[in-house]
GUPA-366730 format. One record per residue (C-alpha): x, y, z; residue in three letters. Coordinates in Angstrom, 3 decimals. Layout:
(atom (X Y Z) 'ALA');
...
This chain:
(atom (97.918 77.396 107.444) 'UNK');
(atom (97.944 80.104 110.089) 'UNK');
(atom (98.928 83.497 108.657) 'UNK');
(atom (100.452 86.327 110.683) 'UNK');
(atom (100.922 89.927 109.554) 'UNK');
(atom (103.602 92.220 110.994) 'UNK');
(atom (103.276 96.011 110.708) 'UNK');
(atom (106.229 98.224 111.742) 'UNK');
(atom (105.136 101.747 112.633) 'UNK');
(atom (107.089 104.937 113.260) 'UNK');
(atom (105.259 108.277 113.372) 'UNK');
(atom (102.591 107.082 110.932) 'UNK');
(atom (99.562 108.631 112.630) 'UNK');
(atom (98.264 109.937 109.278) 'UNK');
(atom (98.375 106.567 107.567) 'UNK');
(atom (98.349 103.647 109.996) 'UNK');
(atom (94.549 103.497 110.242) 'UNK');
(atom (94.226 103.061 106.486) 'UNK');
(atom (96.978 100.433 106.492) 'UNK');
(atom (95.268 98.369 109.183) 'UNK');
(atom (91.879 98.745 107.510) 'UNK');
(atom (93.354 97.415 104.251) 'UNK');
(atom (94.584 94.328 106.124) 'UNK');
(atom (91.316 93.684 107.928) 'UNK');
(atom (89.269 94.033 104.732) 'UNK');
(atom (91.168 91.334 102.839) 'UNK');
(atom (89.035 88.524 101.373) 'UNK');
(atom (91.385 86.141 103.159) 'UNK');
(atom (92.004 87.996 106.419) 'UNK');
(atom (95.064 87.095 108.498) 'UNK');
(atom (94.778 85.026 111.647) 'UNK');
(atom (96.979 87.424 113.597) 'UNK');
(atom (98.079 91.062 113.245) 'UNK');
(atom (100.990 92.411 115.289) 'UNK');
(atom (101.937 96.063 114.951) 'UNK');
(atom (105.247 97.203 116.403) 'UNK');
(atom (105.426 100.856 117.365) 'UNK');
(atom (109.074 101.791 116.926) 'UNK');
(atom (109.233 104.704 119.362) 'UNK');
(atom (106.666 106.969 117.704) 'UNK');
(atom (106.369 110.497 119.092) 'UNK');
(atom (103.079 111.363 117.359) 'UNK');
(atom (99.590 109.950 117.876) 'UNK');
(atom (100.256 106.588 116.228) 'UNK');
(atom (99.667 104.534 119.373) 'UNK');
(atom (96.299 106.170 120.043) 'UNK');
(atom (95.265 105.568 116.450) 'UNK');
(atom (96.249 101.895 116.722) 'UNK');
(atom (94.388 101.533 120.014) 'UNK');
(atom (91.173 102.363 118.187) 'UNK');
(atom (91.314 98.937 116.515) 'UNK');
(atom (90.960 97.180 119.870) 'UNK');
(atom (91.763 93.497 120.192) 'UNK');
(atom (91.809 92.974 116.426) 'UNK');
(atom (95.437 94.122 116.576) 'UNK');
(atom (98.182 93.290 119.062) 'UNK');
(atom (100.436 96.252 119.832) 'UNK');
(atom (104.114 95.803 120.723) 'UNK');
(atom (106.084 98.898 121.717) 'UNK');
(atom (109.832 99.464 121.664) 'UNK');
(atom (112.360 102.287 121.592) 'UNK');
(atom (113.220 103.523 118.118) 'UNK');
(atom (115.536 100.974 116.484) 'UNK');
(atom (114.591 101.076 112.821) 'UNK');
(atom (112.359 99.151 110.439) 'UNK');
(atom (114.355 95.911 110.411) 'UNK');
(atom (114.344 95.709 114.215) 'UNK');
(atom (110.606 96.444 114.302) 'UNK');
(atom (109.926 93.699 111.764) 'UNK');
(atom (112.024 91.285 113.806) 'UNK');
(atom (110.195 92.181 117.020) 'UNK');
(atom (106.892 91.558 115.282) 'UNK');
(atom (108.133 88.283 113.846) 'UNK');
(atom (109.114 87.131 117.343) 'UNK');
(atom (105.629 87.997 118.633) 'UNK');
(atom (103.773 85.954 115.990) 'UNK');
(atom (103.219 82.233 115.568) 'UNK');
(atom (101.914 81.801 112.020) 'UNK');
(atom (103.534 79.296 109.672) 'UNK');
(atom (103.120 81.995 107.019) 'UNK');
(atom (104.160 85.620 107.548) 'UNK');
(atom (103.373 88.805 105.625) 'UNK');
(atom (104.482 92.379 106.267) 'UNK');
(atom (102.956 95.788 105.596) 'UNK');
(atom (104.542 99.138 106.418) 'UNK');
(atom (102.255 101.465 108.364) 'UNK');
(atom (102.049 104.018 105.545) 'UNK');
(atom (101.275 101.538 102.757) 'UNK');
(atom (98.116 99.728 101.617) 'UNK');
(atom (97.096 96.320 100.370) 'UNK');
(atom (94.538 96.402 97.546) 'UNK');
(atom (91.582 93.982 97.770) 'UNK');
(atom (92.586 90.356 97.197) 'UNK');
(atom (96.278 90.988 97.864) 'UNK');
(atom (96.743 88.216 100.421) 'UNK');
(atom (94.533 85.711 98.617) 'UNK');
(atom (96.481 86.078 95.364) 'UNK');
(atom (99.850 85.604 97.034) 'UNK');
(atom (98.699 82.642 99.114) 'UNK');
(atom (97.208 80.925 96.057) 'UNK');
(atom (100.478 81.379 94.156) 'UNK');
(atom (102.506 80.124 97.118) 'UNK');
(atom (100.451 76.913 97.278) 'UNK');
(atom (100.218 76.285 93.541) 'UNK');
(atom (103.939 76.680 92.942) 'UNK');
(atom (105.009 75.055 96.224) 'UNK');
(atom (107.272 78.065 96.766) 'UNK');
(atom (108.782 79.366 99.998) 'UNK');
(atom (108.592 83.114 99.254) 'UNK');
(atom (106.238 84.923 96.899) 'UNK');
(atom (106.429 88.559 95.790) 'UNK');
(atom (103.775 90.491 93.893) 'UNK');
(atom (103.787 93.647 91.801) 'UNK');
(atom (103.725 97.137 93.339) 'UNK');
(atom (102.112 100.438 92.358) 'UNK');
(atom (103.398 103.681 93.831) 'UNK');
(atom (100.705 105.800 95.470) 'UNK');
(atom (102.032 109.262 94.748) 'UNK');
(atom (100.927 111.949 97.183) 'UNK');
(atom (100.949 115.590 96.119) 'UNK');
(atom (101.455 118.543 98.515) 'UNK');
(atom (97.710 119.197 98.293) 'UNK');
(atom (96.967 115.719 99.621) 'UNK');
(atom (95.693 114.320 96.334) 'UNK');
(atom (97.073 110.926 95.337) 'UNK');
(atom (97.438 108.965 92.110) 'UNK');
(atom (98.661 105.471 91.333) 'UNK');
(atom (101.738 104.883 89.224) 'UNK');
(atom (102.176 101.962 86.805) 'UNK');
(atom (102.660 98.391 88.116) 'UNK');
(atom (106.258 97.422 88.794) 'UNK');
(atom (107.968 94.348 90.153) 'UNK');
(atom (109.575 95.094 93.500) 'UNK');
(atom (110.948 92.971 96.301) 'UNK');
(atom (109.494 94.988 99.144) 'UNK');
(atom (108.397 93.737 102.544) 'UNK');
(atom (104.785 94.662 101.834) 'UNK');
(atom (104.669 92.627 98.620) 'UNK');
(atom (106.010 89.441 100.228) 'UNK');
(atom (104.569 86.346 101.898) 'UNK');
(atom (107.116 83.942 103.352) 'UNK');
(atom (107.027 80.611 105.112) 'UNK');
(atom (108.343 80.891 108.674) 'UNK');
(atom (110.697 78.002 108.104) 'UNK');
(atom (112.764 80.334 105.899) 'UNK');
(atom (113.409 82.665 108.842) 'UNK');
(atom (114.137 79.648 111.047) 'UNK');
(atom (116.852 78.578 108.615) 'UNK');
(atom (118.491 81.808 107.430) 'UNK');
(atom (117.701 84.199 110.304) 'UNK');
(atom (115.712 87.413 110.523) 'UNK');
(atom (116.262 90.834 108.950) 'UNK');
(atom (119.686 92.435 109.381) 'UNK');
(atom (119.226 95.267 111.867) 'UNK');
(atom (122.497 96.922 110.861) 'UNK');
(atom (120.906 97.904 107.530) 'UNK');
(atom (118.815 101.084 107.445) 'UNK');
(atom (117.463 99.988 104.058) 'UNK');
(atom (117.736 97.003 101.673) 'UNK');
(atom (117.163 94.557 104.541) 'UNK');
(atom (114.443 92.762 102.556) 'UNK');
(atom (116.727 92.355 99.533) 'UNK');
(atom (119.434 91.031 101.841) 'UNK');
(atom (117.024 88.546 103.428) 'UNK');
(atom (115.847 87.365 100.005) 'UNK');
(atom (119.429 86.859 98.832) 'UNK');
(atom (120.257 84.786 101.919) 'UNK');
(atom (117.123 82.707 101.434) 'UNK');
(atom (117.883 82.114 97.778) 'UNK');
(atom (121.458 81.096 98.597) 'UNK');
(atom (120.050 78.582 101.104) 'UNK');
(atom (117.961 76.993 98.350) 'UNK');
(atom (114.506 78.350 99.156) 'UNK');
(atom (112.245 78.802 96.145) 'UNK');
(atom (111.186 82.339 95.177) 'UNK');
(atom (108.212 83.267 93.023) 'UNK');
(atom (107.140 86.628 91.561) 'UNK');
(atom (103.582 87.152 90.315) 'UNK');
(atom (102.230 89.908 88.095) 'UNK');
(atom (99.236 90.754 90.280) 'UNK');
(atom (99.457 94.106 92.069) 'UNK');
(atom (99.547 93.300 95.791) 'UNK');
(atom (100.891 96.537 97.296) 'UNK');
(atom (100.250 100.257 96.998) 'UNK');
(atom (103.491 101.849 98.157) 'UNK');
(atom (102.706 105.311 99.420) 'UNK');
(atom (105.249 107.970 98.378) 'UNK');
(atom (105.118 111.073 100.575) 'UNK');
(atom (107.416 113.650 102.135) 'UNK');
(atom (108.204 111.707 105.283) 'UNK');
(atom (109.358 108.499 103.629) 'UNK');
(atom (111.622 110.444 101.300) 'UNK');
(atom (113.744 111.549 104.249) 'UNK');
(atom (116.141 108.590 104.077) 'UNK');
(atom (119.490 109.949 102.914) 'UNK');
(atom (120.347 108.725 99.447) 'UNK');
(atom (123.954 108.146 100.496) 'UNK');
(atom (122.905 105.869 103.344) 'UNK');
(atom (120.547 103.892 101.111) 'UNK');
(atom (123.211 103.541 98.425) 'UNK');
(atom (125.764 102.372 100.964) 'UNK');
(atom (123.394 99.689 102.249) 'UNK');
(atom (122.613 98.530 98.714) 'UNK');
(atom (126.337 98.187 98.008) 'UNK');
(atom (126.833 96.216 101.221) 'UNK');
(atom (124.068 93.803 100.240) 'UNK');
(atom (125.508 93.402 96.727) 'UNK');
(atom (128.983 92.747 98.128) 'UNK');
(atom (127.594 90.139 100.504) 'UNK');
(atom (125.815 88.350 97.669) 'UNK');
(atom (128.968 88.239 95.552) 'UNK');
(atom (131.116 87.003 98.422) 'UNK');
(atom (128.486 84.442 99.418) 'UNK');
(atom (128.663 82.959 95.933) 'UNK');
(atom (132.430 82.832 96.239) 'UNK');
(atom (132.172 81.106 99.593) 'UNK');
(atom (133.843 83.933 101.481) 'UNK');
(atom (132.862 85.533 104.754) 'UNK');
(atom (131.488 89.078 104.898) 'UNK');
(atom (130.640 91.810 107.393) 'UNK');
């Protein structure tokens, strides 16, 4: 089946080249890569341009990660969709392992394990232990799930992937988590800028929605 990859990018000049290289070097490369520049003010676009026609670039004003993922989703046509943030990496075999699990289990969404790539002020990096995490970069999903439950909620500054997964699960789509490490989640100064209060508020909103969904009530 045709596989599309969506990469949201905002001021990731330092990292986006490595992210794209990790996609292109997969043993099962994607059929389509769309990167959405979400109003970057650094040299991200020039860095992306260096990959030529291997990558399709979509540009928009800054609207946040969920909106960038949705714009990329709208610009792709694969029956299967994967996501990678512009400052993260896929280890070798990441896509192949998730696709094999998706087929073998006849699932609709598969998540893999994640290792944090911890960056020190000196620029050195080390990998943390494997952890299960429902992050966009660890997921492969069948497009029919988006067709049924809708795209990512753009009102959420964080937790939009958890919200999407909860909606999909409530609609009866089968989830699967595998133990293979499929994502190196880079931890650096820039991606620690999200205010903890904002992230906590979004997480509470998603939890409230899940509870009210189970009760058959509406939510905002």
